C-alpha positions as CSV (number, residue, x, y, z in Angstrom):
1,X,-1.4,-12.3,17.0
2,X,2.0,-12.6,18.3
3,X,4.3,-15.1,15.8
4,X,5.7,-18.0,17.3
5,X,8.7,-16.4,16.6
6,X,8.4,-13.6,18.7
7,X,7.0,-15.6,21.8
8,X,10.4,-18.2,21.2
9,X,12.4,-14.8,21.8
10,X,10.8,-14.2,24.5
11,X,10.8,-17.1,26.5
12,X,14.3,-17.6,25.4
13,X,15.7,-14.2,26.8
14,X,13.4,-14.7,29.9
15,X,15.1,-18.1,30.6
16,X,18.9,-16.3,30.2
17,X,18.0,-13.8,32.8
18,X,16.2,-16.4,35.4
19,X,17.6,-19.7,34.0
20,X,14.2,-20.9,34.9
21,X,12.5,-22.9,31.8
22,X,9.2,-21.8,30.3
23,X,7.0,-22.6,27.7
24,X,3.9,-21.0,26.2
25,X,1.0,-23.1,24.8
26,X,-2.6,-22.5,23.5
27,X,-5.7,-23.2,25.0
28,X,-5.7,-26.5,23.7
29,X,-2.2,-27.9,24.9
30,X,-0.4,-26.7,21.6
31,X,3.3,-26.0,22.5
32,X,4.0,-22.3,20.6
33,X,7.4,-21.8,22.2
34,X,9.3,-23.1,24.8
35,X,12.9,-24.0,26.2
36,X,12.6,-27.3,27.8
37,X,14.3,-30.1,27.1
38,X,12.2,-32.6,28.5
39,X,8.4,-31.5,29.6
40,X,5.6,-33.6,30.9
41,X,2.9,-31.9,31.2
42,X,0.1,-33.3,29.1
43,X,-2.4,-31.3,27.2
44,X,-5.1,-32.7,29.3
45,X,-3.7,-30.7,32.2
46,X,-3.5,-27.3,30.2
47,X,-6.9,-27.9,28.5
48,X,-8.2,-28.4,32.4
49,X,-6.4,-25.4,33.8
50,X,-7.8,-23.3,30.7
51,X,-11.5,-24.2,31.9
52,X,-10.9,-23.6,35.6
53,X,-11.5,-20.6,37.1
54,X,-8.2,-20.2,38.6
55,X,-5.6,-17.5,37.4
56,X,-2.6,-19.4,37.9
57,X,-1.8,-22.7,39.7
58,X,0.5,-25.4,40.3
59,X,0.6,-29.0,38.6
60,X,2.7,-31.7,38.6
61,X,5.4,-29.5,39.9
62,X,4.6,-27.0,37.2
63,X,3.5,-23.1,37.8
64,X,0.7,-22.6,35.0
65,X,-0.6,-18.7,34.6
66,X,-3.2,-17.5,32.1
67,X,-2.6,-15.0,29.7
68,X,-5.6,-12.7,28.4
69,X,-5.9,-10.0,25.8
70,X,-7.3,-6.3,26.7
71,X,-10.9,-8.1,26.4
72,X,-10.3,-10.4,28.4
73,X,-10.0,-13.2,26.0
74,X,-8.0,-16.3,27.1
75,X,-5.3,-16.4,24.7
76,X,-2.3,-18.5,26.1
77,X,-1.0,-20.7,28.8
78,X,2.3,-19.8,30.1
79,X,4.1,-22.8,32.3
80,X,7.1,-22.4,34.3
81,X,9.5,-25.0,35.8
82,X,9.3,-25.4,39.2
83,X,6.7,-25.3,42.3
84,X,8.6,-22.9,44.1
85,X,7.8,-19.2,45.1
86,X,10.7,-18.2,42.7
87,X,9.0,-20.3,40.0
88,X,6.0,-18.5,40.7
89,X,7.1,-15.1,41.1
90,X,9.5,-15.3,37.6
91,X,6.3,-17.2,35.9
92,X,4.1,-14.2,37.2
93,X,6.7,-11.6,35.7
94,X,6.8,-13.4,32.5
95,X,3.1,-13.8,32.1
96,X,3.0,-10.3,32.9
97,X,5.5,-9.4,30.1
98,X,3.8,-11.4,27.1
99,X,0.1,-10.0,28.3
100,X,1.9,-6.7,27.5
101,X,3.1,-8.0,24.1
102,X,-0.2,-9.3,23.3
103,X,-1.9,-6.2,23.7
104,X,0.4,-4.1,21.8
105,X,0.0,-6.7,18.7
106,X,-3.5,-6.4,19.1
107,X,-3.8,-3.1,18.9
108,X,-1.5,-3.0,16.2
109,X,-3.5,-5.2,14.1
110,X,-6.8,-3.3,15.1
111,X,-5.2,-0.2,13.9
112,X,-3.9,-1.9,10.5
113,X,-7.9,-3.3,10.2
114,X,-8.9,0.2,11.1
115,X,-6.9,1.6,8.3
116,X,-7.7,-0.9,5.8
117,X,-11.4,-0.4,6.5
118,X,-11.3,3.0,6.1
119,X,-9.3,3.1,2.7
120,X,-12.1,0.5,1.3
121,X,-14.7,2.9,2.6
122,X,-15.9,0.4,4.8
123,X,-16.8,2.4,7.8
124,X,-19.7,5.0,8.4
125,X,-18.6,8.6,9.4
126,X,-19.5,8.0,13.1
127,X,-17.5,5.0,13.6
128,X,-14.3,6.5,11.9
129,X,-14.2,8.9,14.7
130,X,-15.4,6.8,17.5
131,X,-12.9,4.1,16.3
132,X,-9.9,6.3,15.7
133,X,-10.3,7.6,19.5
134,X,-10.4,4.1,20.9
135,X,-7.3,3.0,19.2
136,X,-5.4,6.4,20.0
137,X,-5.0,7.6,16.3
138,X,-5.4,11.6,15.7
139,X,-8.1,12.7,13.3
140,X,-6.8,16.3,12.5
141,X,-3.2,15.7,11.2
142,X,-2.4,16.3,7.9
143,X,-1.4,12.5,6.3
144,X,-0.5,11.7,2.8
145,X,-1.6,8.5,0.9
146,X,0.8,7.1,-1.1
147,X,0.4,3.9,-3.5
148,X,3.8,2.1,-4.2
149,X,4.0,-0.1,-6.9
150,X,7.0,-2.8,-7.4
151,X,8.5,-3.0,-10.8
152,X,7.5,-7.2,-10.7
153,X,5.3,-9.5,-8.6
154,X,8.7,-11.3,-7.3
155,X,9.8,-7.8,-5.9
156,X,9.3,-8.6,-2.7
157,X,12.7,-7.3,-0.8
158,X,11.9,-4.0,-2.1
159,X,8.2,-3.9,-0.8
160,X,9.3,-5.9,2.5
161,X,11.9,-2.7,2.7
162,X,9.4,-0.4,2.3
163,X,7.2,-2.0,5.1
164,X,10.3,-1.6,7.2
165,X,11.0,2.0,6.6
166,X,7.3,3.4,7.3
167,X,6.8,0.3,9.9
168,X,9.3,2.1,12.0
169,X,7.4,5.2,12.5
170,X,4.4,4.6,15.2
171,X,2.3,7.2,13.5
172,X,2.7,5.8,10.2
173,X,0.6,3.0,8.7
174,X,1.6,0.5,5.9
175,X,-0.5,-2.4,4.4
176,X,-0.4,-4.5,1.3
177,X,-2.8,-4.3,-1.3
178,X,-1.2,-7.3,-3.1
179,X,2.1,-8.5,-4.0
180,X,3.2,-5.8,-6.1
181,X,1.3,-2.6,-4.0
182,X,2.2,-1.1,-0.8
183,X,-0.2,1.5,0.7
184,X,1.7,4.0,3.0
185,X,-0.4,6.3,5.4
186,X,1.9,8.8,6.2
187,X,1.4,11.8,9.1
188,X,3.2,15.0,8.0
189,X,4.7,17.9,9.7
190,X,3.6,21.3,9.4
191,X,6.3,22.6,7.1
192,X,7.0,22.1,3.6
193,X,5.0,19.5,2.9
194,X,5.5,18.6,-0.9
195,X,9.2,18.3,0.0
196,X,8.8,16.0,3.1
197,X,6.5,13.7,1.0
198,X,9.1,13.5,-2.0
199,X,12.1,12.7,0.4
200,X,10.8,10.5,2.7
201,X,9.0,8.3,0.2
202,X,10.5,9.0,-3.1
203,X,8.1,7.0,-5.0
204,X,4.6,8.3,-5.5
205,X,3.2,11.7,-4.4
206,X,-0.4,12.4,-3.8
207,X,-2.5,14.6,-2.1
208,X,-2.7,15.8,1.3
209,X,-5.9,15.4,3.4
210,X,-6.5,17.4,6.9
211,X,-8.9,14.5,8.3
212,X,-8.7,11.0,8.9
213,X,-11.9,10.6,7.0
214,X,-10.7,11.6,3.9
215,X,-7.8,8.6,3.7
216,X,-10.2,6.5,1.4
217,X,-10.8,9.5,-0.8
218,X,-6.8,10.1,-1.0
219,X,-6.4,6.3,-1.8
220,X,-8.7,6.6,-4.3
221,X,-7.0,9.4,-5.6
222,X,-3.9,7.8,-5.1
223,X,-4.5,4.7,-7.4
224,X,-6.1,7.2,-10.1
225,X,-2.6,9.0,-10.4
226,X,-0.8,5.7,-10.7
227,X,-2.6,4.7,-13.6
228,X,-2.9,7.7,-15.4
229,X,1.2,7.7,-14.6
230,X,1.4,4.2,-16.5
231,X,-0.7,5.5,-19.6
232,X,0.6,9.0,-20.1
233,X,3.6,9.4,-18.1
234,X,5.8,6.5,-18.6
235,X,9.2,8.3,-18.0
236,X,7.9,9.9,-14.3
237,X,8.8,7.8,-11.0
238,X,6.7,10.6,-9.3
239,X,3.1,11.6,-10.3
240,X,1.3,14.1,-8.3
241,X,-2.5,13.6,-8.2
242,X,-2.5,17.7,-8.3
243,X,-1.2,17.5,-11.9
244,X,-2.4,15.1,-14.2
245,X,-3.4,17.5,-16.6
246,X,-5.8,16.1,-19.5
247,X,-5.0,12.7,-18.7
248,X,-7.3,13.2,-15.5
249,X,-10.0,13.9,-17.8
250,X,-9.5,11.3,-20.5
251,X,-9.0,8.6,-17.8
252,X,-12.5,9.5,-16.5
253,X,-14.3,9.1,-20.0
254,X,-16.4,5.9,-20.8
255,X,-15.0,3.5,-23.3
256,X,-18.2,3.5,-25.6
257,X,-17.6,7.9,-25.8
258,X,-13.8,7.1,-26.6
259,X,-14.6,4.8,-29.3
260,X,-17.1,7.1,-30.7
261,X,-14.6,10.1,-30.4
262,X,-11.9,8.2,-32.2
263,X,-14.0,6.8,-35.3
264,X,-15.3,10.5,-35.7
265,X,-11.4,12.0,-35.8
266,X,-9.9,8.6,-37.5
267,X,-12.5,7.1,-39.5
268,X,-12.1,3.4,-39.4
269,X,-8.5,3.5,-38.7
270,X,-7.0,3.3,-35.6
271,X,-3.4,5.5,-34.3
272,X,-1.7,2.3,-34.2
273,X,-1.9,1.7,-37.8
274,X,0.0,4.8,-38.5
275,X,3.9,3.6,-39.2
276,X,6.8,4.4,-36.7
277,X,8.1,7.2,-39.0
278,X,4.6,9.0,-39.1
279,X,4.1,8.7,-35.1
280,X,7.8,9.5,-34.7
281,X,7.1,12.6,-37.0
282,X,4.2,13.6,-35.0
283,X,5.5,13.2,-31.7
284,X,8.5,15.3,-32.4
285,X,6.0,18.1,-34.0
286,X,4.2,18.3,-30.7
287,X,7.2,18.4,-28.9
288,X,8.8,21.2,-30.7
289,X,5.1,23.1,-30.4
290,X,4.7,22.7,-34.0
291,X,7.8,24.3,-35.0
292,X,8.3,23.4,-38.5
293,X,11.9,24.5,-38.7
294,X,13.1,22.8,-35.4
295,X,11.5,19.4,-36.3
296,X,12.8,19.3,-39.3
297,X,16.1,19.9,-37.9
298,X,15.8,17.4,-35.0
299,X,14.9,14.7,-37.7
300,X,17.7,15.0,-39.6
301,X,15.1,16.2,-42.7
302,X,14.7,18.9,-45.1
303,X,11.7,21.2,-44.4
304,X,10.0,20.3,-47.2
305,X,10.1,16.5,-46.7
306,X,8.2,16.9,-43.4
307,X,6.0,19.5,-44.8
308,X,5.3,16.6,-47.3
309,X,4.6,14.0,-44.3
310,X,2.2,16.4,-42.4
311,X,0.3,17.4,-46.1
312,X,0.1,13.4,-46.6
313,X,-1.2,13.4,-43.0
314,X,-3.9,15.8,-43.4
315,X,-5.0,13.6,-46.8
316,X,-5.2,10.4,-44.7
317,X,-7.2,12.5,-41.5
318,X,-8.5,15.7,-42.6
319,X,-6.4,17.1,-39.3
320,X,-3.5,19.8,-40.0
321,X,-1.2,19.7,-37.3
322,X,0.1,23.2,-38.2
323,X,-3.2,24.5,-36.7
324,X,-3.8,25.1,-33.2
325,X,-7.2,23.4,-33.3
326,X,-6.2,20.5,-35.1
327,X,-2.9,19.7,-33.6
328,X,-4.9,19.8,-30.3
329,X,-7.5,17.5,-31.3
330,X,-5.0,14.9,-33.0
331,X,-3.3,15.0,-29.3
332,X,-6.2,14.3,-27.6
333,X,-7.1,11.6,-30.0
334,X,-3.8,9.7,-29.4
335,X,-3.8,10.1,-25.9
336,X,-7.8,8.5,-26.0
337,X,-6.4,5.4,-28.0
338,X,-3.7,4.8,-25.5
339,X,-6.0,5.1,-22.8
340,X,-8.3,2.6,-24.3
341,X,-5.3,0.1,-25.2
342,X,-4.3,0.6,-21.7
343,X,-8.1,-0.4,-20.3
344,X,-8.5,-3.3,-23.2
345,X,-5.2,-4.6,-21.8
346,X,-6.1,-4.8,-18.2
347,X,-9.5,-5.7,-18.7
348,X,-10.8,-3.1,-16.7
């Protein structure tokens, strides 16, 4: 519904124009916004008027007006100061203005609820299209779902700026998942979609969906992209669901299967037990596509020293990283170990 601050700004603006004092109350007589200094109408007057069949009424020198939402539900009582025809006309205009605000805010609220339920798969297919039509949401345009995560739970300013930026576009939807995460459902143009996504959001790139019913799938894919990015692509700010590589497969493996695989490759050991020198050597060797000469040069060690380290690793694990098959196996094992550690840390 409309916040009290917006109601106050509205009646203040109307008072400045008309010079007529007004106040807005709920149906039980609670004052929500007012320009009055001295106000003598009681909550009993308000409650009596709210329960009457009249839409407007003069009571004790004040003009009372009912304000309904678009479903006919009584939401507010507007009171204008004065028993004259001018006071009645100005009060009528003010009530009309607030009612339009109420309808607009309720529609926005309903749209936000619709998008949230759509993301969470809480709607039947027939309901999706029926409610979208009622809320005037196009169903056959290209949209992108972006899941944006702040660096810390206290980074509220960054999240608020995201809500403000995308919320300013009537065709885009922004909803908070929790204190750290915001979901953006953005409508796209027909031109260069990838460029538009990266330049408008500069956050998280995900897959494009043609129909509105596919938004929930996009949200799940965006969530996967965010998690996979945390595990395997820590250096990236933008993670595309369409280019997760082998990380996509590993992320969907059950933990018991991962444990069996790690035990098969490393025996009773864990990759975390390797010392920093060994891990640095392995990573640099992979970065240089198993090139011994280039790896030794970048590590500032003699070629024979690198060969010695690789031989030592082979004796420990049974894998010779100089061969393609063993290198692939070892690389996947390291990624699986990172995945397991992430899942255990976040208690998935």
